[in-house]
SEBA-367601 format. One record per residue (C-alpha): residue in three letters; x, y, z. Coordinates in nm, 4 decimals, decimal comma. Layout:
// SEBA-367601
+------+----------+----------+----------+
| rest |        u |        v |        w |
+------+----------+----------+----------+
|  ala |        X |        Y |        Z |
...
+------+----------+----------+----------+
// end
This chain:
// SEBA-367601
+------+----------+----------+----------+
| rest |        u |        v |        w |
+------+----------+----------+----------+
|  met |  10,9506 |  11,9618 |   7,5163 |
|  arg |  11,2412 |  11,7858 |   7,6879 |
|  lys |  11,5533 |  11,6509 |   7,5291 |
|  glu |  11,5498 |  11,2728 |   7,5398 |
|  thr |  11,8633 |  11,0632 |   7,5901 |
|  phe |  11,8659 |  10,7105 |   7,4577 |
|  phe |  12,1016 |  10,4500 |   7,5982 |
|  ala |  12,2085 |  10,1831 |   7,3536 |
|  ala |  12,2076 |   9,8174 |   7,4454 |
|  ile |  12,4424 |   9,5869 |   7,2560 |
|  ile |  12,4276 |   9,2100 |   7,2433 |
|  ala |  12,7739 |   9,0579 |   7,2201 |
|  val |  12,7144 |   8,6881 |   7,1732 |
|  val |  12,9780 |   8,4366 |   7,2681 |
|  thr |  12,8155 |   8,0995 |   7,2222 |
|  val |  12,9172 |   7,7752 |   7,3877 |
|  phe |  12,7226 |   7,4536 |   7,3427 |
|  ala |  12,7290 |   7,1726 |   7,5975 |
|  ser |  12,5221 |   6,8760 |   7,7058 |
|  cys |  12,4672 |   6,6536 |   8,0042 |
|  asp |  12,3719 |   6,2977 |   7,9110 |
|  lys |  12,3231 |   6,0086 |   8,1498 |
|  glu |  12,1471 |   5,6785 |   8,1508 |
|  gly |  11,7725 |   5,6984 |   8,2014 |
|  glu |  11,5866 |   5,5272 |   8,4805 |
|  gly |  11,5368 |   5,2196 |   8,2668 |
|  gly |  11,9097 |   5,1888 |   8,2009 |
|  gly |  11,9022 |   5,3176 |   7,8417 |
|  asp |  12,0521 |   5,6372 |   7,7101 |
|  val |  11,8262 |   5,9432 |   7,7206 |
|  glu |  11,7638 |   6,1124 |   7,3867 |
|  leu |  11,8687 |   6,4710 |   7,4409 |
|  pro |  11,7035 |   6,7725 |   7,2759 |
|  thr |  11,8634 |   6,9085 |   6,9598 |
|  asn |  11,8972 |   7,2357 |   6,7706 |
|  ile |  11,8956 |   7,4687 |   7,0708 |
|  ala |  11,8695 |   7,8342 |   6,9723 |
|  thr |  11,8219 |   8,1597 |   7,1608 |
|  ser |  11,6736 |   8,4936 |   7,0686 |
|  ile |  11,7740 |   8,7796 |   7,3006 |
|  thr |  11,6245 |   9,1294 |   7,3219 |
|  ile |  11,7587 |   9,4047 |   7,5473 |
|  thr |  11,5638 |   9,7116 |   7,6601 |
|  glu |  11,7958 |   9,9131 |   7,8829 |
|  gly |  11,8717 |   9,6710 |   8,1692 |
|  gln |  11,5946 |   9,4244 |   8,0885 |
|  val |  11,7018 |   9,1115 |   7,9009 |
|  asp |  11,4321 |   8,8947 |   7,7396 |
|  val |  11,5382 |   8,5462 |   7,6279 |
|  gln |  11,3466 |   8,3020 |   7,4114 |
|  val |  11,4910 |   7,9502 |   7,3928 |
|  thr |  11,3838 |   7,6897 |   7,1386 |
|  ala |  11,4915 |   7,3290 |   7,0832 |
|  gln |  11,3547 |   7,0047 |   6,9468 |
|  asn |  11,2341 |   6,7331 |   7,1864 |
|  ala |  11,2646 |   6,9527 |   7,4988 |
|  asn |  11,0260 |   6,9027 |   7,7903 |
|  phe |  11,1130 |   7,2318 |   7,9604 |
|  tyr |  11,3765 |   7,5056 |   7,9699 |
|  thr |  11,5872 |   7,6891 |   8,2260 |
|  val |  11,7637 |   8,0199 |   8,1767 |
|  thr |  12,0269 |   8,1307 |   8,4292 |
|  phe |  12,1365 |   8,4941 |   8,4501 |
|  asn |  12,4670 |   8,5663 |   8,6230 |
|  glu |  12,5074 |   8,9178 |   8,7606 |
|  asn |  12,8377 |   8,9661 |   8,9410 |
|  gly |  12,8454 |   8,6119 |   9,0740 |
|  gln |  12,4790 |   8,6046 |   9,1765 |
|  glu |  12,2803 |   8,3516 |   8,9709 |
|  thr |  11,9076 |   8,3769 |   8,9040 |
|  thr |  11,7413 |   8,0824 |   8,7269 |
|  val |  11,4052 |   8,1018 |   8,5510 |
|  glu |  11,2294 |   7,7771 |   8,4548 |
|  ser |  10,9577 |   7,7697 |   8,1883 |
|  thr |  10,7807 |   7,5314 |   7,9552 |
|  asp |  10,7804 |   7,7726 |   7,6620 |
|  gly |  11,1436 |   7,8875 |   7,6828 |
|  ala |  11,0663 |   8,2498 |   7,7735 |
|  ala |  11,2611 |   8,4199 |   8,0518 |
|  thr |  11,3195 |   8,7797 |   8,1602 |
|  tyr |  11,5689 |   8,9392 |   8,3959 |
|  thr |  11,6556 |   9,3024 |   8,4694 |
|  phe |  12,0199 |   9,3827 |   8,5399 |
|  ser |  12,0906 |   9,6569 |   8,7927 |
|  asn |  12,4104 |   9,7916 |   8,6414 |
|  ser |  12,5869 |   9,8225 |   8,3091 |
|  gly |  12,8200 |   9,5414 |   8,2126 |
|  thr |  12,8742 |   9,2188 |   8,0200 |
|  tyr |  12,6936 |   8,9222 |   8,1715 |
|  gln |  12,6563 |   8,5503 |   8,1073 |
|  val |  12,3197 |   8,3986 |   8,0176 |
|  lys |  12,3021 |   8,0180 |   8,0264 |
|  ser |  12,0071 |   7,8584 |   7,8432 |
|  arg |  11,9246 |   7,4902 |   7,8781 |
|  ala |  11,6768 |   7,2642 |   7,6975 |
|  his |  11,5840 |   6,9759 |   7,9273 |
|  val |  11,4453 |   6,6263 |   7,8950 |
|  thr |  11,4816 |   6,5834 |   8,2706 |
|  his |  11,6442 |   6,8061 |   8,5264 |
|  asp |  11,9776 |   6,6301 |   8,4737 |
|  asp |  11,9493 |   6,5635 |   8,1004 |
|  tyr |  11,9834 |   6,8712 |   7,8822 |
|  ile |  12,1777 |   7,0616 |   7,6243 |
|  glu |  12,2837 |   7,4181 |   7,6873 |
|  lys |  12,3910 |   7,7338 |   7,5094 |
|  ile |  12,5829 |   8,0159 |   7,6781 |
|  asp |  12,5529 |   8,3740 |   7,5556 |
|  glu |  12,7216 |   8,6879 |   7,6807 |
|  val |  12,5111 |   9,0032 |   7,6735 |
|  thr |  12,6320 |   9,3586 |   7,7184 |
|  val |  12,3800 |   9,6009 |   7,8641 |
|  val |  12,3988 |   9,9722 |   7,9350 |
|  val |  12,1869 |  10,0846 |   8,2290 |
|  asp |  12,1371 |  10,4512 |   8,3132 |
|  asn |  12,1445 |  10,4714 |   8,6935 |
|  ser |  12,1424 |  10,8504 |   8,7042 |
|  val |  11,8405 |  11,0321 |   8,8413 |
|  leu |  11,7276 |  11,1241 |   8,4903 |
|  gly |  11,7497 |  10,7600 |   8,3922 |
|  gln |  11,4878 |  10,6742 |   8,6538 |
|  ile |  11,2087 |  10,8988 |   8,5247 |
|  pro |  10,9918 |  10,8627 |   8,2127 |
|  thr |  11,0613 |  11,0445 |   7,8887 |
|  thr |  10,7074 |  11,0364 |   7,7475 |
|  gly |  10,3625 |  11,1549 |   7,8462 |
|  tyr |  10,0958 |  11,4218 |   7,8116 |
|  glu |  10,1783 |  11,7907 |   7,7675 |
|  thr |   9,9784 |  12,1130 |   7,7716 |
|  pro |  10,0541 |  12,4344 |   7,5802 |
|  met |  10,2100 |  12,7554 |   7,7071 |
|  thr |   9,8903 |  12,9431 |   7,6185 |
|  his |   9,5191 |  12,8878 |   7,6773 |
|  pro |   9,2434 |  13,0914 |   7,5060 |
|  gly |   9,1169 |  13,3706 |   7,7287 |
|  tyr |   9,4053 |  13,3386 |   7,9777 |
|  thr |   9,7390 |  13,5099 |   8,0311 |
|  leu |  10,0393 |  13,3287 |   8,1787 |
|  val |  10,1120 |  13,5123 |   8,5065 |
|  trp |  10,3708 |  13,2835 |   8,6670 |
|  asn |  10,5511 |  12,9636 |   8,5769 |
|  asp |  10,8523 |  12,7558 |   8,6660 |
|  glu |  11,0013 |  12,5316 |   8,3981 |
|  phe |  11,2837 |  12,4144 |   8,6279 |
|  asp |  11,5468 |  12,4819 |   8,3634 |
|  gly |  11,8235 |  12,5812 |   8,6055 |
|  thr |  12,0363 |  12,3811 |   8,8458 |
|  ser |  11,8588 |  12,4762 |   9,1690 |
|  leu |  11,5202 |  12,5941 |   9,2886 |
|  ser |  11,4368 |  12,9566 |   9,2170 |
|  ser |  11,3807 |  13,2093 |   9,4954 |
|  asp |  11,0059 |  13,1469 |   9,4609 |
|  trp |  11,0439 |  12,8241 |   9,6593 |
|  val |  11,1369 |  12,7500 |  10,0191 |
|  his |  11,1893 |  12,4184 |  10,1960 |
|  glu |  10,9869 |  12,2943 |  10,4889 |
|  thr |  11,1984 |  12,0620 |  10,7033 |
|  gly |  11,1543 |  11,8117 |  10,9830 |
|  asn |  10,8533 |  11,5996 |  11,0747 |
|  gly |  10,6208 |  11,8788 |  11,1818 |
|  gln |  10,7291 |  11,9144 |  11,5444 |
|  ala |  10,8695 |  12,2650 |  11,4905 |
|  gln |  10,5355 |  12,3668 |  11,3393 |
|  gly |  10,3421 |  12,2152 |  11,6286 |
|  ile |  10,1961 |  11,9349 |  11,4141 |
|  pro |  10,4018 |  11,6166 |  11,4698 |
|  gly |  10,3781 |  11,3781 |  11,1763 |
|  trp |  10,2352 |  11,6736 |  10,9838 |
|  gly |   9,8966 |  11,5928 |  11,1374 |
|  asn |   9,8751 |  11,2560 |  10,9606 |
|  asn |  10,1251 |  11,0405 |  11,1549 |
|  glu |  10,3623 |  11,0543 |  10,8587 |
|  leu |  10,6948 |  10,8729 |  10,8893 |
|  gln |  10,9360 |  11,0853 |  10,6844 |
|  tyr |  11,1811 |  11,3577 |  10,7785 |
|  tyr |  11,1788 |  11,6379 |  10,5219 |
|  gln |  11,5183 |  11,7794 |  10,4244 |
|  asp |  11,6601 |  12,0001 |  10,1497 |
|  asp |  11,8913 |  11,7296 |  10,0124 |
|  asn |  11,6037 |  11,5262 |   9,8686 |
|  thr |  11,5188 |  11,7946 |   9,6124 |
|  glu |  11,7248 |  11,8546 |   9,3003 |
|  val |  11,6748 |  12,0478 |   8,9794 |
|  val |  11,8317 |  11,8652 |   8,6863 |
|  gly |  11,7620 |  11,8191 |   8,3171 |
|  gly |  11,4628 |  12,0528 |   8,3207 |
|  tyr |  11,2867 |  11,8812 |   8,6129 |
|  cys |  11,2343 |  11,9383 |   8,9809 |
|  ile |  11,2848 |  11,5930 |   9,1334 |
|  ile |  11,1778 |  11,5064 |   9,4878 |
|  thr |  11,3115 |  11,1745 |   9,6158 |
|  ala |  11,1805 |  10,9679 |   9,9063 |
|  lys |  11,4471 |  10,7423 |  10,0589 |
|  gln |  11,4637 |  10,4723 |  10,3213 |
|  glu |  11,7370 |  10,6075 |  10,5457 |
|  ser |  11,7790 |  10,7188 |  10,9054 |
|  gln |  11,7595 |  11,0882 |  10,9845 |
|  ser |  11,6890 |  11,2601 |  11,3174 |
|  gly |  11,5154 |  10,9534 |  11,4573 |
|  phe |  11,3074 |  10,8768 |  11,1464 |
|  asn |  11,3510 |  10,5891 |  10,9026 |
|  tyr |  11,2617 |  10,7773 |  10,5829 |
|  thr |  11,3581 |  11,1084 |  10,4252 |
|  ser |  11,1899 |  11,3180 |  10,1581 |
|  ser |  11,1328 |  11,6847 |  10,0637 |
|  arg |  10,8511 |  11,9358 |  10,0891 |
|  ile |  10,8799 |  12,2644 |   9,8979 |
|  lys |  10,6373 |  12,5566 |   9,8980 |
|  thr |  10,5881 |  12,9088 |   9,7602 |
|  gln |  10,4530 |  13,0511 |  10,0865 |
|  gly |  10,5488 |  13,4167 |  10,1183 |
|  met |  10,6831 |  13,4164 |   9,7631 |
|  gln |  10,4058 |  13,3343 |   9,5185 |
|  ser |  10,0329 |  13,2929 |   9,5804 |
|  phe |   9,7311 |  13,3001 |   9,3561 |
|  gln |   9,3549 |  13,3436 |   9,3515 |
|  lys |   9,1541 |  13,1984 |   9,0636 |
|  gly |   9,2744 |  13,1023 |   8,7155 |
|  arg |   9,4059 |  12,7831 |   8,5564 |
|  ile |   9,6996 |  12,5893 |   8,7009 |
|  asp |   9,8788 |  12,3162 |   8,5030 |
|  ile |  10,1400 |  12,0893 |   8,6650 |
|  arg |  10,3134 |  11,8242 |   8,4549 |
|  ala |  10,4569 |  11,5473 |   8,6684 |
|  ala |  10,5575 |  11,1819 |   8,6778 |
|  leu |  10,4631 |  11,0162 |   9,0045 |
|  pro |  10,6287 |  10,7608 |   9,2328 |
|  gln |  10,4669 |  10,4298 |   9,3256 |
|  gly |  10,4458 |  10,1764 |   9,6066 |
|  lys |  10,2665 |  10,1021 |   9,9312 |
|  gly |  10,2945 |  10,3872 |  10,1783 |
|  ile |  10,4081 |  10,6424 |   9,9174 |
|  trp |  10,1975 |  10,9619 |   9,9152 |
|  pro |  10,2869 |  11,2284 |   9,6548 |
|  ala |  10,0926 |  11,5539 |   9,6511 |
|  leu |  10,0689 |  11,8740 |   9,4470 |
|  trp |   9,8501 |  12,1049 |   9,6529 |
|  met |   9,7713 |  12,4506 |   9,7908 |
|  leu |   9,6945 |  12,6179 |  10,1238 |
|  gly |   9,5404 |  12,9582 |  10,1972 |
|  asp |   9,7819 |  13,2422 |  10,2673 |
|  asn |   9,6114 |  13,3076 |  10,6025 |
|  ile |   9,6971 |  12,9671 |  10,7536 |
|  ser |   9,9297 |  13,1324 |  11,0055 |
|  ser |   9,6446 |  13,3403 |  11,1508 |
|  val |   9,3383 |  13,1137 |  11,1173 |
|  gly |   9,4904 |  12,7656 |  11,1066 |
|  trp |   9,3732 |  12,4614 |  10,9133 |
|  pro |   9,1117 |  12,3873 |  10,7775 |
|  ala |   8,9819 |  12,7455 |  10,8066 |
|  cys |   9,2536 |  12,8565 |  10,5646 |
|  gly |   9,1219 |  12,6164 |  10,2992 |
|  glu |   9,3126 |  12,3493 |  10,1111 |
|  ile |   9,3065 |  12,2650 |   9,7400 |
|  asp |   9,4612 |  11,9291 |   9,6512 |
|  ile |   9,5323 |  11,9493 |   9,2799 |
|  met |   9,6646 |  11,5925 |   9,2900 |
|  glu |   9,7234 |  11,3313 |   9,5585 |
|  met |   9,7963 |  10,9617 |   9,5214 |
|  ile |   9,8310 |  10,6863 |   9,7783 |
|  gly |  10,0570 |  10,4273 |   9,6253 |
|  gly |  10,0554 |  10,0503 |   9,6193 |
|  pro |   9,9068 |   9,7667 |   9,4122 |
|  gly |   9,5582 |   9,8669 |   9,3055 |
|  asn |   9,6247 |  10,2316 |   9,3975 |
|  asp |   9,9137 |  10,3407 |   9,1739 |
|  gln |   9,6701 |  10,4061 |   8,8877 |
|  thr |   9,4363 |  10,6430 |   9,0795 |
|  ile |   9,4797 |  11,0093 |   9,1751 |
|  tyr |   9,2506 |  11,2325 |   9,3805 |
|  gly |   9,1433 |  11,5970 |   9,3590 |
|  thr |   8,9984 |  11,7346 |   9,6827 |
|  val |   8,9186 |  12,0513 |   9,8760 |
|  his |   8,9100 |  12,0963 |  10,2546 |
|  trp |   8,7487 |  12,3810 |  10,4482 |
|  ser |   8,5860 |  12,4753 |  10,7780 |
|  asp |   8,2067 |  12,4523 |  10,7938 |
|  gln |   8,0876 |  12,6184 |  11,1141 |
|  gly |   8,4057 |  12,5149 |  11,2880 |
|  ser |   8,4078 |  12,1552 |  11,1636 |
|  his |   8,6323 |  12,0044 |  10,8987 |
|  ala |   8,4562 |  11,9535 |  10,5646 |
|  glu |   8,5905 |  11,8054 |  10,2431 |
|  tyr |   8,4828 |  11,7164 |   9,8925 |
|  gly |   8,6693 |  11,5252 |   9,6234 |
|  asn |   8,6764 |  11,2726 |   9,3437 |
|  ser |   8,9295 |  11,0513 |   9,1697 |
|  ser |   9,0684 |  10,9743 |   8,8236 |
|  thr |   9,1832 |  10,6212 |   8,7377 |
|  leu |   9,3915 |  10,5310 |   8,4327 |
|  gly |   9,2463 |  10,2795 |   8,1899 |
|  ser |   9,5819 |  10,1007 |   8,1742 |
|  gly |   9,9193 |  10,1343 |   8,3402 |
|  ile |  10,0074 |  10,3448 |   8,6444 |
|  tyr |  10,0960 |  10,7092 |   8,7002 |
|  ala |  10,4661 |  10,6250 |   8,7332 |
|  asp |  10,4794 |  10,5036 |   8,3716 |
|  glu |  10,4784 |  10,8468 |   8,2084 |
|  phe |  10,4103 |  11,2157 |   8,2647 |
|  his |  10,0584 |  11,3478 |   8,3135 |
|  val |   9,9256 |  11,7014 |   8,3516 |
|  phe |   9,7223 |  11,7750 |   8,6638 |
|  ser |   9,5152 |  12,0924 |   8,6415 |
|  ile |   9,2529 |  12,2999 |   8,8142 |
|  ile |   9,0358 |  12,5688 |   8,6567 |
|  trp |   8,9227 |  12,8016 |   8,9361 |
|  asp |   8,6805 |  13,0948 |   8,8977 |
|  asp |   8,4258 |  13,2838 |   9,1074 |
|  thr |   8,1728 |  13,0010 |   9,1027 |
|  gln |   8,3575 |  12,6698 |   9,0882 |
|  ile |   8,6806 |  12,4716 |   9,0932 |
|  arg |   8,7261 |  12,2041 |   8,8287 |
|  trp |   8,9915 |  11,9302 |   8,8285 |
|  leu |   9,1393 |  11,7901 |   8,5077 |
|  arg |   9,3832 |  11,5105 |   8,4328 |
|  asp |   9,5315 |  11,5414 |   8,0846 |
|  asp |   9,2608 |  11,7982 |   8,0010 |
|  val |   8,9765 |  11,5622 |   8,0980 |
|  glu |   8,7581 |  11,6870 |   8,3850 |
|  phe |   8,7059 |  11,4443 |   8,6739 |
|  asn |   8,5801 |  11,6625 |   8,9595 |
|  val |   8,4001 |  11,9942 |   9,0166 |
|  ile |   8,2721 |  12,1848 |   9,3191 |
|  asn |   8,0489 |  12,4916 |   9,3387 |
|  ile |   8,2141 |  12,7491 |   9,5685 |
|  thr |   7,9382 |  13,0114 |   9,5816 |
|  gly |   7,8062 |  12,8969 |   9,9212 |
|  ser |   7,8617 |  13,1202 |  10,2236 |
|  glu |   8,0498 |  12,8393 |  10,4004 |
|  leu |   8,3092 |  12,8281 |  10,1188 |
|  thr |   8,4577 |  13,1758 |  10,1532 |
|  glu |   8,8024 |  13,0149 |  10,1960 |
|  phe |   8,8194 |  12,9644 |   9,8199 |
|  his |   8,7961 |  13,3345 |   9,7384 |
|  gln |   9,1405 |  13,4256 |   9,8652 |
|  asn |   9,5041 |  13,3674 |   9,7738 |
|  phe |   9,6672 |  13,0237 |   9,8020 |
|  phe |  10,0330 |  12,9170 |   9,7872 |
|  met |  10,1669 |  12,5884 |   9,6438 |
|  ile |  10,3218 |  12,2839 |   9,8073 |
|  phe |  10,4927 |  11,9867 |   9,6385 |
|  asn |  10,5967 |  11,6854 |   9,8465 |
|  ile |  10,6195 |  11,3093 |   9,8830 |
|  ala |  10,5055 |  11,1829 |  10,2230 |
|  val |  10,5922 |  10,8341 |  10,3447 |
|  gly |  10,3325 |  10,6538 |  10,5523 |
|  gly |  10,0527 |  10,8274 |  10,7372 |
|  asn |   9,6896 |  10,7691 |  10,8247 |
|  trp |   9,5661 |  10,7509 |  10,4672 |
|  pro |   9,8229 |  10,5427 |  10,2747 |
|  gly |   9,9450 |  10,3330 |  10,5683 |
|  ser |  10,3083 |  10,2378 |  10,6146 |
|  pro |  10,5436 |  10,0968 |  10,3497 |
|  asp |  10,5759 |   9,7192 |  10,3446 |
|  ala |  10,8164 |   9,4638 |  10,2011 |
|  ser |  10,6887 |   9,5340 |   9,8487 |
|  thr |  10,7806 |   9,9051 |   9,8619 |
|  gln |  11,0974 |   9,9850 |   9,6724 |
|  phe |  11,3133 |  10,2847 |   9,7551 |
|  pro |  11,4120 |  10,5376 |   9,6408 |
|  gln |  11,0874 |  10,6738 |   9,4934 |
|  arg |  11,0801 |  10,9928 |   9,2881 |
|  met |  10,8303 |  11,2555 |   9,1758 |
|  ala |  10,9543 |  11,4580 |   8,8795 |
|  val |  10,7803 |  11,7893 |   8,8036 |
|  asp |  10,8406 |  11,9181 |   8,4527 |
|  tyr |  10,6597 |  12,2502 |   8,4912 |
|  val |  10,4015 |  12,4484 |   8,6878 |
|  arg |  10,2100 |  12,7237 |   8,5071 |
|  val |   9,9516 |  12,9671 |   8,6360 |
|  phe |   9,7146 |  13,1423 |   8,3951 |
|  gln |   9,4622 |  13,4110 |   8,4822 |
+------+----------+----------+----------+
// end
């Protein structure tokens, strides 16, 4: 449903051939490789090079980005490098007999990299319709403007003002308005590694509390998720009465949560929390992709909620269900408001590590409520 923008990548080849020939260890001339050739493919900023030559023992490919050289050595002549910015760059390919005996070919490649926010989110993925049999659309946000609608408010800080430092989970981020933007038909929340008010990370947390709340029905949220160790995106709900009864007595419905990192970026969770005779109770399940991770493309995270049960779906496939008819589950027969956020760190995901790349973004295409 979104307009897609494609950024062209052009290969401008300026070829220079050279060789380095010296006497071999035995005193005789070394027979250099011949017929060096390169095949270059560009996908946005990623440049894939395939080098071939006769009589080569191995290959090196050196990518030069603004004076910084990166060399890839391989036996089959394949090398890949991703450029950070648009420009024309030199790629030096060598076919070696030994490290010092080689022939080389120099190409110049011109790449166009989209470093805008929209260029950092996927353009493909699953979608759901604007109508479902037996339901009426009662509220939706397609994020088609340039700012959040009046249905949303920001929650700021690290929880101290609310009396729950670290938001109850020892989270590391400081929530601020600036990390949310509405652009290109998406609501984009960005987690950054930056100092703010004594914290080393910033992010955003938006909610519909006091503006929009719902009881029962079907909720569809189409989103592309961030990734990385210590990254914790969530699309969730809390009971309207949290201010009077507190948590978990208000009830919590987690439509989608993910704790990022290798081995985790492909799994999301759907969970409910409630109070059972004064003690915290929870029930949930997960949905793991067969291939790829949730940052690769958009998915639709849904619940179908009626008088007897709540069902969780990912791309219209059910992965969790709970019966809510028990007397201890009265929380789930009242109105709930929505919360979208990316947390950084915390008890569940742990802290970011050296492998975590920032910024990380969650892009929400739409939220739709049917009853």
